[in-house]
NUPAVO-5748 format. One line per field, with one value per residue: residue in one letter; x negated, y negated, z negated of N, C-alpha, C in turn. Coordinates in pm, 1 decimal, always signed. Layout:
<atoms>
aa: A  ... $
n.u: X  ... $
n.v: Y  ... $
n.w: Z  ... $
ca.u: X  ... $
ca.v: Y  ... $
ca.w: Z  ... $
c.u: X  ... $
c.v: Y  ... $
c.w: Z  ... $
</atoms>
This chain:
<atoms>
aa: X  X  X  X  X  X  X  X  X  X  X  X  X  X  X  X  X  X  X  X  X  X  X  X  X  X  X  X  X  X  X  X  X  X  X  X  X  X  X  X  X  X  X  X  X  X  X  X  X  X  X  X  X  X  X  X  X  X  X  X  X  X  X  X  X  X  X  X  X  X  X  X  X  X  X  X  X  X  X  X  X  X  X  X  X  X $
n.u: -3382.9  -3604.1  -3961.5  -4166.1  -4331.3  -4596.8  -4681.8  -4667.4  -4863.5  -5093.2  -5100.0  -5138.0  -5386.5  -5552.9  -5535.0  -5663.0  -5910.3  -6215.2  -6173.8  -6302.5  -6227.4  -5923.2  -5714.1  -5395.7  -5215.6  -4917.8  -4842.8  -4623.3  -4445.1  -4322.6  -4136.7  -4213.6  -4310.0  -4554.8  -4894.4  -5213.0  -5510.6  -5779.8  -6029.1  -6248.5  -6484.7  -6702.1  -6684.0  -6692.8  -6952.0  -7217.1  -7042.6  -6917.0  -6737.2  -6508.2  -6464.8  -6406.8  -6168.1  -6005.5  -5987.7  -5847.3  -5613.3  -5517.6  -5458.6  -5258.1  -5063.1  -4779.3  -4670.9  -4770.6  -4629.5  -4392.4  -4438.0  -4470.4  -4705.6  -5047.7  -5348.7  -5689.3  -5971.7  -6259.9  -6497.9  -6818.4  -6924.4  -7168.0  -7166.8  -6947.0  -7036.4  -7244.7  -7101.9  -6941.1  -7131.4  -7223.0 $
n.v: -2778.4  -2713.4  -2737.9  -2451.2  -2383.3  -2287.9  -2373.7  -2649.4  -2680.5  -2600.6  -2798.8  -3032.4  -2977.6  -2956.5  -3216.6  -3362.1  -3253.0  -3129.7  -2846.5  -2526.8  -2266.5  -2118.3  -1945.3  -1852.6  -1674.9  -1518.7  -1405.7  -1314.5  -1117.9  -1218.1  -1413.7  -1667.3  -1797.8  -1769.9  -1804.7  -1730.1  -1882.9  -1919.1  -2134.6  -2283.0  -2523.7  -2786.3  -3007.8  -2931.5  -2908.5  -2964.4  -2991.0  -2878.0  -2578.2  -2642.8  -2914.0  -2884.9  -2738.0  -2919.8  -3120.3  -2987.0  -2929.1  -3189.1  -3267.6  -3084.8  -3131.7  -3181.8  -2950.6  -2745.3  -2776.7  -2653.9  -2387.8  -2054.2  -1919.6  -1986.5  -1952.9  -2021.0  -2004.1  -2161.0  -2244.2  -2329.7  -2355.0  -2217.3  -2052.7  -1896.6  -1764.4  -1617.2  -1456.1  -1308.5  -1169.3  -998.3 $
n.w: +4661.2  +4396.4  +4400.7  +4359.1  +4046.8  +4055.4  +4306.6  +4270.7  +4073.2  +4218.1  +4418.9  +4264.3  +4142.2  +4368.8  +4465.8  +4273.2  +4216.3  +4364.9  +4526.3  +4566.8  +4546.4  +4452.9  +4244.7  +4154.4  +3940.5  +3867.9  +3564.9  +3439.9  +3520.7  +3747.6  +3660.4  +3632.0  +3402.5  +3290.6  +3358.5  +3504.8  +3585.7  +3815.6  +3880.8  +4098.3  +4124.2  +4226.9  +4072.0  +3811.2  +3734.4  +3507.3  +3295.6  +2988.6  +2896.5  +2738.5  +2806.9  +3076.7  +3064.0  +2927.4  +3121.0  +3329.1  +3185.4  +3143.7  +3406.1  +3469.2  +3279.2  +3267.7  +3388.5  +3225.5  +2988.5  +3046.9  +3047.6  +2910.8  +2862.5  +2941.9  +3104.6  +3184.0  +3397.6  +3454.9  +3688.4  +3828.4  +4173.5  +4191.5  +3964.2  +4028.6  +4260.6  +4149.8  +3968.7  +4141.7  +4276.3  +4089.3 $
ca.u: -3439.8  -3730.6  -4082.3  -4210.9  -4431.7  -4732.8  -4712.6  -4693.1  -4995.1  -5195.2  -5105.8  -5198.7  -5528.5  -5621.8  -5540.4  -5744.4  -6041.4  -6267.4  -6151.2  -6361.9  -6150.2  -5816.3  -5622.6  -5289.5  -5149.5  -4802.8  -4863.5  -4497.8  -4355.9  -4254.7  -4032.8  -4268.3  -4331.1  -4689.6  -4987.3  -5357.3  -5574.9  -5924.1  -6055.0  -6390.0  -6501.2  -6828.6  -6653.9  -6717.7  -7096.7  -7261.1  -6935.9  -6900.2  -6608.0  -6401.2  -6439.5  -6341.3  -6030.6  -5933.1  -5962.7  -5737.9  -5493.5  -5467.4  -5402.3  -5137.1  -4991.7  -4634.3  -4639.1  -4804.4  -4522.8  -4281.5  -4483.0  -4482.4  -4848.0  -5132.1  -5491.9  -5768.1  -6114.2  -6313.7  -6634.5  -6882.9  -6948.4  -7284.0  -7121.4  -6855.6  -7118.9  -7317.2  -7004.6  -6896.5  -7244.0  -7256.6 $
ca.v: -2681.0  -2759.8  -2666.9  -2357.5  -2441.1  -2254.3  -2462.8  -2782.5  -2675.9  -2596.7  -2930.5  -3128.2  -2946.1  -2989.4  -3362.0  -3424.0  -3188.8  -3065.6  -2703.5  -2432.1  -2142.5  -2131.8  -1831.6  -1873.5  -1545.3  -1514.7  -1292.4  -1297.2  -1031.5  -1304.8  -1503.0  -1801.5  -1863.0  -1742.7  -1804.6  -1724.6  -1954.1  -1922.1  -2257.5  -2301.8  -2660.9  -2851.5  -3110.7  -2876.2  -2909.1  -3044.1  -3001.1  -2757.7  -2513.3  -2719.1  -3033.4  -2838.9  -2701.0  -3043.8  -3185.2  -2913.4  -2949.7  -3324.1  -3267.4  -3001.9  -3152.4  -3167.9  -2810.8  -2659.3  -2783.9  -2569.1  -2249.0  -1977.2  -1889.4  -2043.6  -1931.8  -2071.7  -1974.4  -2271.3  -2212.1  -2403.7  -2264.0  -2132.4  -1951.0  -1808.8  -1681.1  -1522.7  -1360.7  -1221.1  -1085.3  -906.8 $
ca.w: +4569.0  +4338.7  +4440.7  +4254.5  +3956.6  +4100.0  +4419.4  +4213.5  +4008.4  +4323.2  +4482.3  +4170.8  +4126.7  +4494.4  +4485.9  +4168.1  +4208.7  +4485.0  +4500.7  +4661.4  +4534.9  +4354.9  +4229.6  +4056.7  +3926.9  +3778.0  +3474.1  +3364.6  +3598.8  +3844.0  +3609.1  +3642.1  +3272.9  +3242.9  +3470.4  +3484.6  +3695.6  +3837.1  +3955.1  +4129.2  +4169.7  +4192.4  +3972.3  +3677.6  +3707.1  +3392.0  +3194.4  +2907.9  +2919.8  +2674.5  +2887.7  +3199.7  +3029.9  +2897.2  +3248.1  +3394.2  +3104.0  +3171.1  +3541.1  +3471.9  +3152.8  +3284.1  +3418.7  +3111.7  +2886.8  +3090.6  +3049.7  +2787.2  +2846.1  +3046.6  +3083.0  +3295.2  +3407.9  +3533.7  +3726.9  +3936.5  +4286.5  +4161.8  +3869.6  +4103.0  +4347.0  +4062.9  +3915.4  +4250.0  +4314.8  +3978.9 $
c.u: -3577.1  -3846.6  -4125.0  -4326.1  -4574.3  -4774.5  -4741.2  -4830.5  -5106.0  -5211.3  -5172.9  -5348.5  -5606.3  -5630.3  -5628.2  -5885.4  -6085.3  -6262.0  -6217.7  -6288.4  -6045.9  -5729.6  -5521.9  -5208.8  -5037.1  -4816.9  -4737.0  -4397.6  -4264.9  -4139.0  -4084.0  -4291.9  -4471.7  -4783.6  -5131.7  -5421.1  -5724.4  -5948.1  -6205.7  -6405.4  -6639.3  -6807.2  -6680.5  -6865.8  -7126.9  -7149.3  -6930.3  -6758.8  -6492.5  -6365.7  -6369.7  -6193.9  -5947.0  -5896.1  -5844.9  -5607.4  -5432.6  -5398.7  -5267.6  -5049.4  -4841.2  -4594.4  -4662.8  -4694.3  -4404.0  -4314.1  -4483.8  -4629.4  -4925.1  -5277.0  -5566.6  -5912.8  -6169.7  -6461.6  -6687.4  -6900.2  -7065.8  -7244.9  -7032.0  -6935.7  -7193.0  -7221.3  -6959.2  -7006.5  -7278.8  -7185.0 $
c.v: -2729.6  -2672.8  -2573.4  -2417.4  -2408.1  -2341.6  -2604.2  -2786.9  -2679.3  -2733.9  -3033.7  -3103.3  -2987.6  -3140.7  -3432.5  -3368.0  -3143.6  -2915.8  -2619.2  -2298.9  -2164.1  -2008.1  -1868.5  -1744.9  -1556.3  -1388.7  -1260.2  -1210.2  -1114.9  -1387.8  -1647.3  -1872.7  -1843.8  -1730.6  -1795.6  -1788.0  -1929.5  -2041.0  -2271.7  -2440.6  -2714.6  -2962.8  -3062.3  -2875.3  -3005.4  -3071.1  -2868.6  -2702.4  -2593.4  -2843.3  -2997.6  -2809.4  -2824.1  -3116.7  -3118.5  -2934.1  -3087.9  -3329.5  -3195.8  -3020.0  -3128.6  -3021.9  -2719.9  -2661.8  -2694.3  -2420.1  -2185.7  -1948.8  -1941.8  -2014.8  -1980.0  -2027.7  -2078.3  -2246.6  -2310.8  -2305.0  -2168.1  -2019.9  -1849.3  -1711.6  -1575.6  -1416.1  -1261.6  -1126.6  -980.3  -773.2 $
c.w: +4521.8  +4387.2  +4327.5  +4173.7  +4001.6  +4218.8  +4369.9  +4147.9  +4113.3  +4387.6  +4391.6  +4155.6  +4251.6  +4517.2  +4381.6  +4156.1  +4347.2  +4458.1  +4608.3  +4659.4  +4426.0  +4358.5  +4122.4  +4052.9  +3825.0  +3692.9  +3393.5  +3438.6  +3688.5  +3790.2  +3602.9  +3511.2  +3217.3  +3363.4  +3422.7  +3607.8  +3696.2  +3928.2  +3973.5  +4190.5  +4133.7  +4089.7  +3829.5  +3640.5  +3592.0  +3291.6  +3118.8  +2932.5  +2859.9  +2756.0  +3018.7  +3172.8  +2996.6  +3025.1  +3320.7  +3317.5  +3126.5  +3307.1  +3543.5  +3348.1  +3165.1  +3306.5  +3298.5  +3005.3  +2921.3  +3083.8  +2911.4  +2757.7  +2967.0  +3011.7  +3206.4  +3282.6  +3503.6  +3560.9  +3830.4  +4052.8  +4260.6  +4065.5  +3939.1  +4190.5  +4264.6  +4010.2  +4021.5  +4294.0  +4210.7  +3990.6 $
</atoms>
């Protein structure tokens, strides 16, 4: 049986980025065609949002082509801490 797409995405992200926090939410009523991700990584420091998203899109290129919808929120640990404290 094939590995679920969310597990593949998590494995790819963890092997290509230093991940401090990762949330992968199936937003398609569990049919696996739409996901929202929150990724917290120090690797995003000094990168603009577009560069962060391009990096994630490159890592998950194969998986994204299989999805109907994909959204991502990319934060540095400092941004994550500030957002959680707000």
